[in-house]
Each structure stands twice: as structure tokens, then as C-alpha cells.
C-alpha positions as CSV (number, residue, x, y, z in Angstrom):
1,M,123.4,103.7,85.3
2,P,122.5,102.5,88.4
3,G,123.6,99.4,90.2
4,P,122.1,96.5,91.1
5,R,121.6,97.4,94.8
6,R,120.3,100.7,93.3
7,K,117.9,99.1,91.5
8,G,117.2,96.8,94.1
9,R,116.6,99.9,96.5
10,I,114.4,101.3,93.0
11,L,112.2,98.4,93.2
12,A,111.8,98.5,97.1
13,L,110.8,102.0,97.1
14,Q,108.1,101.3,94.4
15,T,106.6,98.1,96.4
16,L,106.6,99.4,99.5
17,Y,105.2,102.6,97.7
18,E,102.1,100.4,96.3
19,V,101.9,98.6,99.5
20,D,101.6,101.8,101.3
21,T,99.1,103.2,99.2
22,A,97.1,100.9,97.7
23,R,97.4,98.4,100.8
24,H,98.7,95.6,98.2
25,D,100.2,92.7,99.6
26,V,104.0,92.9,99.2
27,N,104.4,89.5,97.4
28,A,101.6,90.1,95.2
29,V,103.3,93.1,93.9
30,L,106.7,91.8,94.1
31,K,105.4,88.9,91.9
32,R,104.4,91.5,89.0
33,S,107.3,93.8,89.8
34,G,111.1,94.1,88.6
35,K,110.8,92.1,85.7
36,D,113.5,95.0,83.8
37,T,115.9,94.5,86.5
38,T,118.2,91.7,87.0
39,Q,118.1,88.4,89.6
40,D,120.7,90.3,91.9
41,S,118.3,93.8,91.8
42,Q,115.1,91.5,92.3
43,T,116.5,89.7,94.9
44,F,118.0,92.5,96.9
45,G,114.9,94.9,96.4
46,A,112.5,91.5,97.8
47,E,114.6,91.4,100.6
48,L,114.6,94.6,101.9
49,A,110.9,95.3,100.7
50,R,109.4,92.3,102.8
51,G,111.9,93.8,105.4
52,V,110.3,96.7,105.9
53,V,106.9,95.3,105.8
54,D,108.0,92.7,108.6
55,R,110.0,95.5,110.7
56,V,107.8,98.8,109.6
57,A,106.3,99.6,113.4
58,K,109.4,99.2,115.0
59,L,111.7,101.2,111.6
60,D,108.9,103.9,112.0
61,R,109.5,104.3,115.9
62,I,112.9,104.8,115.0
63,I,112.2,107.3,112.3
64,E,109.8,109.5,114.9
65,S,112.6,109.4,117.2
66,F,115.2,111.5,114.8
67,A,112.3,113.5,113.3
68,P,110.1,114.0,116.3
69,N,108.3,116.9,114.7
70,W,107.3,115.1,111.6
71,P,104.7,112.2,112.7
72,V,105.5,109.0,110.0
73,A,101.5,109.3,109.1
74,Q,102.0,112.7,107.7
75,L,105.3,112.1,105.9
76,S,104.6,111.7,102.1
77,S,104.8,107.8,101.4
78,I,107.9,108.4,99.2
79,D,109.8,110.4,102.1
80,R,108.7,107.3,104.6
81,N,109.8,104.7,102.6
82,I,112.8,105.7,101.9
83,L,113.4,106.5,105.3
84,R,112.3,102.5,105.9
85,I,114.4,101.7,103.6
86,A,117.5,103.1,105.1
87,V,116.6,102.9,108.5
88,Y,115.7,99.2,108.1
89,E,119.5,98.7,106.0
90,I,121.4,101.1,108.8
91,T,120.2,99.3,112.1
92,L,120.4,95.7,110.7
93,P,123.8,93.8,110.1
94,T,124.6,94.3,106.3
95,D,127.3,94.3,103.9
96,T,126.6,98.4,103.2
97,P,128.6,100.7,105.0
98,P,125.9,103.3,106.7
99,K,127.2,106.5,105.2
100,A,126.6,104.5,101.9
101,V,123.2,103.5,102.7
102,A,122.7,107.4,103.5
103,N,124.1,108.3,100.4
104,E,121.6,105.9,98.4
105,A,118.6,107.4,100.2
106,V,119.2,110.9,99.7
107,E,119.8,109.9,95.8
108,L,116.5,107.9,95.8
109,A,114.7,111.2,97.5
110,K,116.8,113.6,94.8
111,A,114.8,111.3,92.1
112,F,111.4,110.5,93.6
113,G,110.9,112.7,96.2
114,S,110.0,116.8,96.4
115,D,112.5,119.4,96.1
116,S,112.4,119.2,100.3
117,S,112.9,115.5,99.8
118,P,116.9,115.2,99.8
119,R,117.6,117.7,102.7
120,F,114.9,116.1,105.2
121,V,116.4,112.7,104.6
122,N,119.6,113.8,105.0
123,G,119.0,115.6,108.1
124,V,117.0,112.3,109.7
125,L,119.7,109.8,108.4
126,G,122.5,112.3,109.8
127,S,120.7,112.4,112.9
128,L,120.6,108.3,113.3
129,L,124.0,108.3,112.0
130,A,125.3,110.3,114.4
131,Q,123.8,108.3,117.2
132,H,124.5,104.8,115.6
133,Q,128.2,105.7,115.3
134,A,128.5,106.7,119.2
């Protein structure tokens, strides 16, 4: 059974997927989403989704620097938003260890992405963590 943070990440991913593909407003999506999750999961998911939307250009530049052969616009929306969430969490001071964030991102990729998503997400985030810890 996923914990509240994983449920929050799932909510953020689902929200960002809709924002990314349908161009809906993040606050409107959040308002009608997450009704089946706890308040903690809703709060955490909303914080992630809004944080990603507010910093999307910066996050995309970071992703592209660690995956130069894969322009962010050409990534699947799922992979792109899993990476955005993880990069957001890793590059901003949070109470979650960066390795745990990367592991959670790989789990999201396994659950929602294609067969190649977990390996791709792990590779990009592994490179980011190697530089982040240096």
C-alpha cells in the first residue's frame, strides 16, 4: 500500500500530465483531483504540482543538460513529468533524501511509463545525483 508521499507524487504526476497534454490550469485540476487521498497526500501533491508548473522552464533545462540526446519536448508526457517532479524535489531543499526521490521516480516510471521508462528515468536522475552530491 503506497504511503502518503507516494500518493502525493501520483497525484502530482496525474495533475501535471493533464496540465501538459490538455493545457488545463493546475489549480483547476487540483481542485477536482485527489478526493480519494488523504489531506497529507493532497497537500504534498499540490505542492509538487504547483512547484513544477512555476519552475518548468528551469527544470526542463536541467533535464536537458543530463539527457542531451533527448529534448524534453520529445519525451513522453509521463517521462517528462516524472523527471520534472524528481528534479524539483532533488534541486530544492526538502526533507526527502535525493536517492529516495530518485527511487520513487523509478517506481512511478514502472507504474505509469513505458517498458523503457524506468531505465531512462534512473539514468537521468543518476547523472543528476552524481553531480548534485559532488
